[in-house]
N, C-alpha and C positions, 0 to 999 in steps of 0.2 A: 141478450145480458151480458155481463162483464164482470169480472172480480179481479181485483190484485191485492190481497190482505198477506198478513203474516200469520191467520191462525189456520190451523190444522185443516186440510181438506175434510177431514170426517167431520167437522164442526161445520164447514162450507155445505156440506150437503145433507147433513141432518138440519140446517136451518131453512135447506128449500122445500123440505116436505110438508111444513105448516105456513110456508109466508106466501104474501101476493105474487111469488114467481113460481108458483108452483104451476100454474098455466101455460106458461112460457114453452114454445116448441123448440127451441135452442138454448142452450147453455154452454157457454165459454169460462173456463176457469184457468189464470195464471199463477206462476207460482203455486202449484197445486202440492208439491211435496218441498216446504221450506227445507233447507239443511242439504235437499236431493232424494231421489225416489231409491229407496230399498231395492233390492233384486227382485223381481216379480211382484211388486208390489201391483195390485190391481184397483181401478174407481172404483167408491162405493157404489152399490147397487142405488139405482133412483127408479122408482118403478114408473113401467111404461114408456123407459128410454132406451136407447142404446148409448154405449160409453164407450167413448176412445181415449186412450192417454198415450200422452208423448212424454217420454222421459228424459229427454235431453235436458239438462241447465236442472232447474226445479220443477220441471214438467210443466204440462198444458192437461187438463179434462176437458173434453165436450160431450155434451150430454144433446142430442136428438131425437125428440118425438119418436116412438115408434109406429107413430102415423103418417109420418112426414118419408118419402120416397127421397134416398141419398147414398151417395157413394163418396167413400172417401179416397182425394185423388193424390194424397201425398204429403209426407211431413217433411220438415228440415234437417239436414245433418250438422246444419251450425249451432255451434255453442251461443255463440252472442247474438242471434237472432233465428230463435225457433217460430214455429208455425205449424199448423195442421190446416190442410184445402181441402172443402166439401164442396160437394154440387146436389144441391137439393132440386126437386122438381117442386115450380110454384105456377097452378093451372095447367096451360100448356106451354112451358116455356122451364128455363132451368135457372137459378141463380147459384152464384159461388158465395162461400163464405169460408172468410181464412182466420183463425184463431191464432193470436200473436204476442209474442213476449219479444222485448228487445232487452239485454241487460241495460245496465245504468251506466252511464258514458259510452258507450257504443252503437251506432246503429247501423245495421248493414242493410241498408232496402233494394240492393243489388240481388238479393238471396229471393226476395218476397215474390211470389207468383205476379205478373202482367194482369192488372184487370181485363176482363175481355167484354166485347159489345155486348151479351147477354148479361153483364150486371156483374157486379163484385163489390162484397161488404166486408171492409179489413176492423176487426173487432178486437182489442187486448191493451195491453199494455205495452205503450212506446217506451217508456221514463224519456219523454221529449216536454220540457215545462218551456211555456212562452207563451206571453198575455194574447196571440192571435190562436191559442192552440185552448182557449178558455181557462189558462191559468192564472192563480192570483198574482204568483211570482211577477215583478217586471224584471227579473234577472235570467232570461233564455240561458238555455245549457246546449251542451254540444251537440245533444240529437234534434234538438226543435229546426235550427235551418235547414238540415236535410229532409225532414219531415215533410216541413212546410213546403218544399222544393218539390217533393213526391205527390204532392197534393194537388200544386199548382200544374205539373206536368200534365197528371193523368187526368187532371178536371175533376177530383174527387170532390164530394160536400160534406165536410165534419157534422156529425150530428151526437150529441152528448149532452150531456148537463152541466159539464164543467166541472172543475175541481178535483180533490182527491179521489179515486177510489180505495182508499184505503185508510186507515188510522193506526199507528202502535197499538201493541198490546191485545191484538187479537181482535178488535173489533171490526164487524163484517160490515161492508155497506154494499148496494147494488146499486148498479145504474143499469136501465132497463132502456129500450132500442125498441120503437117497432116502426116498419116501414109498409107502407099499403103495396100490396103485389096483386096485380089485375088475375082474373082465371080466364 
């Protein structure tokens, strides 16, 4: 699950309590604090989840269901490309999840954790526009070519429903992703 919106984080979390995504095991939110995170700001509580806040730039919040064994492996210190890296236990193995936000017009992919043999899922807002990335615009932006090169270099598979993940004016739209995992 991932969002990139202009509405407040409190509205995003309130919307989760009674939505179809309330049963998701992992929830990623980008641009959690439009205008910047106030000092000491915490993630709104979401029943049954452990929350992780990353304050750089406009902030990231990750919620992981308390029944999922997991570890926060690290967070970025870069302002233009922020991320939170987690490792979760799935069956007898592990999988890494990376909540990512890239500033518009800047994509600094070398700061991202490199995919591992056990698996890596990057979810987030890369601010990259290109038809090959599911964008309806025929005009690619600066971030699209480096992102497409990264996807090819590491043989990643793009799984999304395409289109914008937000609309101006505070409307929240979510994208839900499911990956079958063996046990």
